[in-house]
CHARMM internal coordinates of N, CA and C (Angstrom, degrees):
IC EDIT
DIST 1 N 1 CA 1.4905
DIST 1 CA 1 C 1.5594
ANGL 1 N 1 CA 1 C 110.72
DIST 1 C 2 N 1.2849
ANGL 1 CA 1 C 2 N 112.69
DIHE 1 N 1 CA 1 C 2 N 127.87
DIST 2 N 2 CA 1.5194
ANGL 1 C 2 N 2 CA 120.30
DIHE 1 CA 1 C 2 N 2 CA -177.72
DIST 2 CA 2 C 1.5042
ANGL 2 N 2 CA 2 C 110.96
DIHE 1 C 2 N 2 CA 2 C -77.98
DIST 2 C 3 N 1.3252
ANGL 2 CA 2 C 3 N 118.74
DIHE 2 N 2 CA 2 C 3 N 133.26
DIST 3 N 3 CA 1.4626
ANGL 2 C 3 N 3 CA 121.82
DIHE 2 CA 2 C 3 N 3 CA 174.63
DIST 3 CA 3 C 1.5110
ANGL 3 N 3 CA 3 C 111.75
DIHE 2 C 3 N 3 CA 3 C -71.60
DIST 3 C 4 N 1.2971
ANGL 3 CA 3 C 4 N 117.38
DIHE 3 N 3 CA 3 C 4 N 141.49
DIST 4 N 4 CA 1.4610
ANGL 3 C 4 N 4 CA 121.21
DIHE 3 CA 3 C 4 N 4 CA 179.91
DIST 4 CA 4 C 1.5479
ANGL 4 N 4 CA 4 C 107.99
DIHE 3 C 4 N 4 CA 4 C -91.90
DIST 4 C 5 N 1.3457
ANGL 4 CA 4 C 5 N 115.40
DIHE 4 N 4 CA 4 C 5 N 142.56
DIST 5 N 5 CA 1.4195
ANGL 4 C 5 N 5 CA 122.00
DIHE 4 CA 4 C 5 N 5 CA 179.03
DIST 5 CA 5 C 1.5231
ANGL 5 N 5 CA 5 C 108.10
DIHE 4 C 5 N 5 CA 5 C -75.01
DIST 5 C 6 N 1.3222
ANGL 5 CA 5 C 6 N 112.94
DIHE 5 N 5 CA 5 C 6 N 151.25
DIST 6 N 6 CA 1.4770
ANGL 5 C 6 N 6 CA 117.27
DIHE 5 CA 5 C 6 N 6 CA 176.57
DIST 6 CA 6 C 1.4905
ANGL 6 N 6 CA 6 C 108.50
DIHE 5 C 6 N 6 CA 6 C -77.19
DIST 6 C 7 N 1.3602
ANGL 6 CA 6 C 7 N 115.22
DIHE 6 N 6 CA 6 C 7 N 135.33
DIST 7 N 7 CA 1.4842
ANGL 6 C 7 N 7 CA 120.74
DIHE 6 CA 6 C 7 N 7 CA -176.11
DIST 7 CA 7 C 1.5157
ANGL 7 N 7 CA 7 C 112.05
DIHE 6 C 7 N 7 CA 7 C -77.64
DIST 7 C 8 N 1.2797
ANGL 7 CA 7 C 8 N 116.69
DIHE 7 N 7 CA 7 C 8 N -30.35
DIST 8 N 8 CA 1.4882
ANGL 7 C 8 N 8 CA 123.16
DIHE 7 CA 7 C 8 N 8 CA 179.47
DIST 8 CA 8 C 1.5020
ANGL 8 N 8 CA 8 C 112.61
DIHE 7 C 8 N 8 CA 8 C -60.71
DIST 8 C 9 N 1.3604
ANGL 8 CA 8 C 9 N 114.46
DIHE 8 N 8 CA 8 C 9 N -52.01
DIST 9 N 9 CA 1.4232
ANGL 8 C 9 N 9 CA 117.34
DIHE 8 CA 8 C 9 N 9 CA -174.40
DIST 9 CA 9 C 1.5847
ANGL 9 N 9 CA 9 C 112.72
DIHE 8 C 9 N 9 CA 9 C -107.12
DIST 9 C 10 N 1.2384
ANGL 9 CA 9 C 10 N 117.49
DIHE 9 N 9 CA 9 C 10 N 4.74
DIST 10 N 10 CA 1.4939
ANGL 9 C 10 N 10 CA 126.35
DIHE 9 CA 9 C 10 N 10 CA -179.39
DIST 10 CA 10 C 1.5186
ANGL 10 N 10 CA 10 C 111.68
DIHE 9 C 10 N 10 CA 10 C 59.37
DIST 10 C 11 N 1.3537
ANGL 10 CA 10 C 11 N 117.07
DIHE 10 N 10 CA 10 C 11 N 34.49
DIST 11 N 11 CA 1.4256
ANGL 10 C 11 N 11 CA 122.47
DIHE 10 CA 10 C 11 N 11 CA 173.50
DIST 11 CA 11 C 1.5003
ANGL 11 N 11 CA 11 C 113.83
DIHE 10 C 11 N 11 CA 11 C 83.80
DIST 11 C 12 N 1.3809
ANGL 11 CA 11 C 12 N 117.74
DIHE 11 N 11 CA 11 C 12 N 2.83
DIST 12 N 12 CA 1.4589
ANGL 11 C 12 N 12 CA 120.73
DIHE 11 CA 11 C 12 N 12 CA -178.69
DIST 12 CA 12 C 1.5373
ANGL 12 N 12 CA 12 C 114.78
DIHE 11 C 12 N 12 CA 12 C -82.19
DIST 12 C 13 N 1.3236
ANGL 12 CA 12 C 13 N 116.01
DIHE 12 N 12 CA 12 C 13 N -27.29
DIST 13 N 13 CA 1.4825
ANGL 12 C 13 N 13 CA 123.67
DIHE 12 CA 12 C 13 N 13 CA 179.30
DIST 13 CA 13 C 1.4898
ANGL 13 N 13 CA 13 C 113.45
DIHE 12 C 13 N 13 CA 13 C 90.79
DIST 13 C 14 N 1.2894
ANGL 13 CA 13 C 14 N 117.66
DIHE 13 N 13 CA 13 C 14 N -3.23
DIST 14 N 14 CA 1.4802
ANGL 13 C 14 N 14 CA 120.41
DIHE 13 CA 13 C 14 N 14 CA 177.10
DIST 14 CA 14 C 1.5192
ANGL 14 N 14 CA 14 C 110.36
DIHE 13 C 14 N 14 CA 14 C -144.46
DIST 14 C 15 N 1.2858
ANGL 14 CA 14 C 15 N 117.32
DIHE 14 N 14 CA 14 C 15 N 160.33
DIST 15 N 15 CA 1.5032
ANGL 14 C 15 N 15 CA 123.48
DIHE 14 CA 14 C 15 N 15 CA 179.43
DIST 15 CA 15 C 1.5711
ANGL 15 N 15 CA 15 C 105.47
DIHE 14 C 15 N 15 CA 15 C -131.74
DIST 15 C 16 N 1.3395
ANGL 15 CA 15 C 16 N 114.21
DIHE 15 N 15 CA 15 C 16 N 150.94
DIST 16 N 16 CA 1.4439
ANGL 15 C 16 N 16 CA 119.42
DIHE 15 CA 15 C 16 N 16 CA 176.86
DIST 16 CA 16 C 1.4720
ANGL 16 N 16 CA 16 C 109.25
DIHE 15 C 16 N 16 CA 16 C -98.37
DIST 16 C 17 N 1.3235
ANGL 16 CA 16 C 17 N 116.30
DIHE 16 N 16 CA 16 C 17 N 140.71
DIST 17 N 17 CA 1.4447
ANGL 16 C 17 N 17 CA 124.06
DIHE 16 CA 16 C 17 N 17 CA -179.09
DIST 17 CA 17 C 1.5172
ANGL 17 N 17 CA 17 C 108.54
DIHE 16 C 17 N 17 CA 17 C -133.80
DIST 17 C 18 N 1.3578
ANGL 17 CA 17 C 18 N 118.45
DIHE 17 N 17 CA 17 C 18 N 164.96
DIST 18 N 18 CA 1.4038
ANGL 17 C 18 N 18 CA 120.99
DIHE 17 CA 17 C 18 N 18 CA -179.42
DIST 18 CA 18 C 1.5498
ANGL 18 N 18 CA 18 C 106.87
DIHE 17 C 18 N 18 CA 18 C -111.89
DIST 18 C 19 N 1.3487
ANGL 18 CA 18 C 19 N 114.88
DIHE 18 N 18 CA 18 C 19 N 145.19
DIST 19 N 19 CA 1.4340
ANGL 18 C 19 N 19 CA 123.67
DIHE 18 CA 18 C 19 N 19 CA 179.19
DIST 19 CA 19 C 1.4587
ANGL 19 N 19 CA 19 C 106.64
DIHE 18 C 19 N 19 CA 19 C -121.33
DIST 19 C 20 N 1.3298
ANGL 19 CA 19 C 20 N 119.79
DIHE 19 N 19 CA 19 C 20 N 128.81
DIST 20 N 20 CA 1.4956
ANGL 19 C 20 N 20 CA 121.76
DIHE 19 CA 19 C 20 N 20 CA -177.45
DIST 20 CA 20 C 1.4869
ANGL 20 N 20 CA 20 C 108.91
DIHE 19 C 20 N 20 CA 20 C -109.26
DIST 20 C 21 N 1.3739
ANGL 20 CA 20 C 21 N 115.65
DIHE 20 N 20 CA 20 C 21 N 140.06
DIST 21 N 21 CA 1.4084
ANGL 20 C 21 N 21 CA 122.76
DIHE 20 CA 20 C 21 N 21 CA 178.40
DIST 21 CA 21 C 1.5615
ANGL 21 N 21 CA 21 C 107.75
DIHE 20 C 21 N 21 CA 21 C -129.68
DIST 21 C 22 N 1.3035
ANGL 21 CA 21 C 22 N 116.20
DIHE 21 N 21 CA 21 C 22 N 140.41
DIST 22 N 22 CA 1.4681
ANGL 21 C 22 N 22 CA 122.39
DIHE 21 CA 21 C 22 N 22 CA 175.11
DIST 22 CA 22 C 1.5391
ANGL 22 N 22 CA 22 C 107.01
DIHE 21 C 22 N 22 CA 22 C -96.17
DIST 22 C 23 N 1.3345
ANGL 22 CA 22 C 23 N 116.95
DIHE 22 N 22 CA 22 C 23 N 117.89
DIST 23 N 23 CA 1.4277
ANGL 22 C 23 N 23 CA 121.52
DIHE 22 CA 22 C 23 N 23 CA -176.78
DIST 23 CA 23 C 1.5425
ANGL 23 N 23 CA 23 C 110.01
DIHE 22 C 23 N 23 CA 23 C -123.44
DIST 23 C 24 N 1.3272
ANGL 23 CA 23 C 24 N 112.59
DIHE 23 N 23 CA 23 C 24 N 147.69
DIST 24 N 24 CA 1.4580
ANGL 23 C 24 N 24 CA 116.94
DIHE 23 CA 23 C 24 N 24 CA 174.68
DIST 24 CA 24 C 1.5002
ANGL 24 N 24 CA 24 C 113.72
DIHE 23 C 24 N 24 CA 24 C -89.10
DIST 24 C 25 N 1.2709
ANGL 24 CA 24 C 25 N 117.43
DIHE 24 N 24 CA 24 C 25 N 128.36
DIST 25 N 25 CA 1.4232
ANGL 24 C 25 N 25 CA 124.91
DIHE 24 CA 24 C 25 N 25 CA -176.06
DIST 25 CA 25 C 1.5790
ANGL 25 N 25 CA 25 C 108.29
DIHE 24 C 25 N 25 CA 25 C -110.44
DIST 25 C 26 N 1.2770
ANGL 25 CA 25 C 26 N 114.50
DIHE 25 N 25 CA 25 C 26 N 179.40
DIST 26 N 26 CA 1.4448
ANGL 25 C 26 N 26 CA 117.21
DIHE 25 CA 25 C 26 N 26 CA 172.31
DIST 26 CA 26 C 1.4808
ANGL 26 N 26 CA 26 C 112.04
DIHE 25 C 26 N 26 CA 26 C -77.43
DIST 26 C 27 N 1.3882
ANGL 26 CA 26 C 27 N 114.52
DIHE 26 N 26 CA 26 C 27 N -16.06
DIST 27 N 27 CA 1.4799
ANGL 26 C 27 N 27 CA 118.80
DIHE 26 CA 26 C 27 N 27 CA 176.28
DIST 27 CA 27 C 1.5390
ANGL 27 N 27 CA 27 C 112.54
DIHE 26 C 27 N 27 CA 27 C -95.23
DIST 27 C 28 N 1.3345
ANGL 27 CA 27 C 28 N 118.83
DIHE 27 N 27 CA 27 C 28 N 2.26
DIST 28 N 28 CA 1.4232
ANGL 27 C 28 N 28 CA 123.66
DIHE 27 CA 27 C 28 N 28 CA -175.56
DIST 28 CA 28 C 1.5156
ANGL 28 N 28 CA 28 C 109.89
DIHE 27 C 28 N 28 CA 28 C 124.66
DIST 28 C 29 N 1.2840
ANGL 28 CA 28 C 29 N 114.77
DIHE 28 N 28 CA 28 C 29 N -148.21
DIST 29 N 29 CA 1.5102
ANGL 28 C 29 N 29 CA 121.92
DIHE 28 CA 28 C 29 N 29 CA -179.90
DIST 29 CA 29 C 1.6008
ANGL 29 N 29 CA 29 C 108.52
DIHE 28 C 29 N 29 CA 29 C -94.69
DIST 29 C 30 N 1.3325
ANGL 29 CA 29 C 30 N 113.41
DIHE 29 N 29 CA 29 C 30 N 138.38
DIST 30 N 30 CA 1.3986
ANGL 29 C 30 N 30 CA 119.45
DIHE 29 CA 29 C 30 N 30 CA 176.59
DIST 30 CA 30 C 1.5512
ANGL 30 N 30 CA 30 C 114.12
DIHE 29 C 30 N 30 CA 30 C -136.48
DIST 30 C 31 N 1.2998
ANGL 30 CA 30 C 31 N 113.22
DIHE 30 N 30 CA 30 C 31 N 160.93
DIST 31 N 31 CA 1.4678
ANGL 30 C 31 N 31 CA 115.88
DIHE 30 CA 30 C 31 N 31 CA -175.36
DIST 31 CA 31 C 1.5105
ANGL 31 N 31 CA 31 C 107.46
DIHE 30 C 31 N 31 CA 31 C -103.99
DIST 31 C 32 N 1.2638
ANGL 31 CA 31 C 32 N 118.36
DIHE 31 N 31 CA 31 C 32 N 128.88
DIST 32 N 32 CA 1.5131
ANGL 31 C 32 N 32 CA 124.36
DIHE 31 CA 31 C 32 N 32 CA -176.92
DIST 32 CA 32 C 1.5263
ANGL 32 N 32 CA 32 C 105.67
DIHE 31 C 32 N 32 CA 32 C -114.32
DIST 32 C 33 N 1.3672
ANGL 32 CA 32 C 33 N 114.02
DIHE 32 N 32 CA 32 C 33 N 128.59
DIST 33 N 33 CA 1.4553
ANGL 32 C 33 N 33 CA 122.38
DIHE 32 CA 32 C 33 N 33 CA -179.06
DIST 33 CA 33 C 1.5057
ANGL 33 N 33 CA 33 C 110.56
DIHE 32 C 33 N 33 CA 33 C -107.60
DIST 33 C 34 N 1.3113
ANGL 33 CA 33 C 34 N 119.56
DIHE 33 N 33 CA 33 C 34 N 124.41
DIST 34 N 34 CA 1.4395
ANGL 33 C 34 N 34 CA 121.78
DIHE 33 CA 33 C 34 N 34 CA 174.35
DIST 34 CA 34 C 1.4813
ANGL 34 N 34 CA 34 C 112.17
DIHE 33 C 34 N 34 CA 34 C -124.09
DIST 34 C 35 N 1.3169
ANGL 34 CA 34 C 35 N 116.87
DIHE 34 N 34 CA 34 C 35 N 144.53
DIST 35 N 35 CA 1.4402
ANGL 34 C 35 N 35 CA 121.10
DIHE 34 CA 34 C 35 N 35 CA -177.41
DIST 35 CA 35 C 1.5704
ANGL 35 N 35 CA 35 C 109.60
DIHE 34 C 35 N 35 CA 35 C -92.74
DIST 35 C 36 N 1.2975
ANGL 35 CA 35 C 36 N 115.18
DIHE 35 N 35 CA 35 C 36 N 138.06
DIST 36 N 36 CA 1.4420
ANGL 35 C 36 N 36 CA 121.02
DIHE 35 CA 35 C 36 N 36 CA 178.76
DIST 36 CA 36 C 1.5327
ANGL 36 N 36 CA 36 C 110.81
DIHE 35 C 36 N 36 CA 36 C -129.70
DIST 36 C 37 N 1.3044
ANGL 36 CA 36 C 37 N 117.13
DIHE 36 N 36 CA 36 C 37 N 147.91
DIST 37 N 37 CA 1.4265
ANGL 36 C 37 N 37 CA 125.60
DIHE 36 CA 36 C 37 N 37 CA -178.99
DIST 37 CA 37 C 1.5105
ANGL 37 N 37 CA 37 C 110.30
DIHE 36 C 37 N 37 CA 37 C -100.43
DIST 37 C 38 N 1.3837
ANGL 37 CA 37 C 38 N 117.62
DIHE 37 N 37 CA 37 C 38 N 120.95
DIST 38 N 38 CA 1.4329
ANGL 37 C 38 N 38 CA 122.61
DIHE 37 CA 37 C 38 N 38 CA -173.16
DIST 38 CA 38 C 1.5179
ANGL 38 N 38 CA 38 C 108.32
DIHE 37 C 38 N 38 CA 38 C -120.86
DIST 38 C 39 N 1.3686
ANGL 38 CA 38 C 39 N 116.34
DIHE 38 N 38 CA 38 C 39 N 138.74
DIST 39 N 39 CA 1.4315
ANGL 38 C 39 N 39 CA 120.84
DIHE 38 CA 38 C 39 N 39 CA 177.49
DIST 39 CA 39 C 1.5320
ANGL 39 N 39 CA 39 C 107.90
DIHE 38 C 39 N 39 CA 39 C -67.04
DIST 39 C 40 N 1.3294
ANGL 39 CA 39 C 40 N 114.42
DIHE 39 N 39 CA 39 C 40 N 140.10
DIST 40 N 40 CA 1.5019
ANGL 39 C 40 N 40 CA 118.77
DIHE 39 CA 39 C 40 N 40 CA -177.52
DIST 40 CA 40 C 1.4581
ANGL 40 N 40 CA 40 C 110.38
DIHE 39 C 40 N 40 CA 40 C -67.47
DIST 40 C 41 N 1.3993
ANGL 40 CA 40 C 41 N 114.59
DIHE 40 N 40 CA 40 C 41 N 133.26
DIST 41 N 41 CA 1.4374
ANGL 40 C 41 N 41 CA 120.94
DIHE 40 CA 40 C 41 N 41 CA -175.53
DIST 41 CA 41 C 1.5515
ANGL 41 N 41 CA 41 C 112.09
DIHE 40 C 41 N 41 CA 41 C -82.78
DIST 41 C 42 N 1.3000
ANGL 41 CA 41 C 42 N 118.64
DIHE 41 N 41 CA 41 C 42 N -15.70
DIST 42 N 42 CA 1.4633
ANGL 41 C 42 N 42 CA 121.23
DIHE 41 CA 41 C 42 N 42 CA -177.37
DIST 42 CA 42 C 1.5423
ANGL 42 N 42 CA 42 C 110.27
DIHE 41 C 42 N 42 CA 42 C -86.46
DIST 42 C 43 N 1.4047
ANGL 42 CA 42 C 43 N 119.51
DIHE 42 N 42 CA 42 C 43 N -41.03
DIST 43 N 43 CA 1.4708
ANGL 42 C 43 N 43 CA 120.90
DIHE 42 CA 42 C 43 N 43 CA -178.03
DIST 43 CA 43 C 1.5096
ANGL 43 N 43 CA 43 C 110.18
DIHE 42 C 43 N 43 CA 43 C -111.23
DIST 43 C 44 N 1.2891
ANGL 43 CA 43 C 44 N 119.81
DIHE 43 N 43 CA 43 C 44 N 1.99
DIST 44 N 44 CA 1.5094
ANGL 43 C 44 N 44 CA 127.88
DIHE 43 CA 43 C 44 N 44 CA 177.25
DIST 44 CA 44 C 1.5530
ANGL 44 N 44 CA 44 C 109.71
DIHE 43 C 44 N 44 CA 44 C 53.85
DIST 44 C 45 N 1.3767
ANGL 44 CA 44 C 45 N 117.98
DIHE 44 N 44 CA 44 C 45 N 41.33
DIST 45 N 45 CA 1.4482
ANGL 44 C 45 N 45 CA 121.78
DIHE 44 CA 44 C 45 N 45 CA 172.09
DIST 45 CA 45 C 1.5298
ANGL 45 N 45 CA 45 C 113.82
DIHE 44 C 45 N 45 CA 45 C 86.44
DIST 45 C 46 N 1.3135
ANGL 45 CA 45 C 46 N 118.58
DIHE 45 N 45 CA 45 C 46 N 0.65
DIST 46 N 46 CA 1.4990
ANGL 45 C 46 N 46 CA 120.40
DIHE 45 CA 45 C 46 N 46 CA 179.65
DIST 46 CA 46 C 1.5284
ANGL 46 N 46 CA 46 C 110.73
DIHE 45 C 46 N 46 CA 46 C -81.93
DIST 46 C 47 N 1.3561
ANGL 46 CA 46 C 47 N 120.15
DIHE 46 N 46 CA 46 C 47 N -29.96
DIST 47 N 47 CA 1.4080
ANGL 46 C 47 N 47 CA 121.49
DIHE 46 CA 46 C 47 N 47 CA -174.96
DIST 47 CA 47 C 1.4655
ANGL 47 N 47 CA 47 C 120.54
DIHE 46 C 47 N 47 CA 47 C 85.19
DIST 47 C 48 N 1.3495
ANGL 47 CA 47 C 48 N 113.34
DIHE 47 N 47 CA 47 C 48 N -13.35
DIST 48 N 48 CA 1.4622
ANGL 47 C 48 N 48 CA 119.17
DIHE 47 CA 47 C 48 N 48 CA 175.95
DIST 48 CA 48 C 1.5496
ANGL 48 N 48 CA 48 C 108.12
DIHE 47 C 48 N 48 CA 48 C -125.62
DIST 48 C 49 N 1.4053
ANGL 48 CA 48 C 49 N 113.54
DIHE 48 N 48 CA 48 C 49 N 158.11
DIST 49 N 49 CA 1.4609
ANGL 48 C 49 N 49 CA 117.64
DIHE 48 CA 48 C 49 N 49 CA 176.80
DIST 49 CA 49 C 1.4786
ANGL 49 N 49 CA 49 C 112.42
DIHE 48 C 49 N 49 CA 49 C -83.62
END
COOR INIT
IC SEED 1 N 1 CA 1 C
IC BUILD
């Protein structure tokens, strides 16, 4: 029997998310966006169901 890929992460085992930080600049306050890699919560990093 063939294992099915996880639909949430497309079988990769992780998903990318964005993290926002408020930082003070010389022009005032600015929003900084950084990308983070999170383990998939549906398949727990396995990539299959």
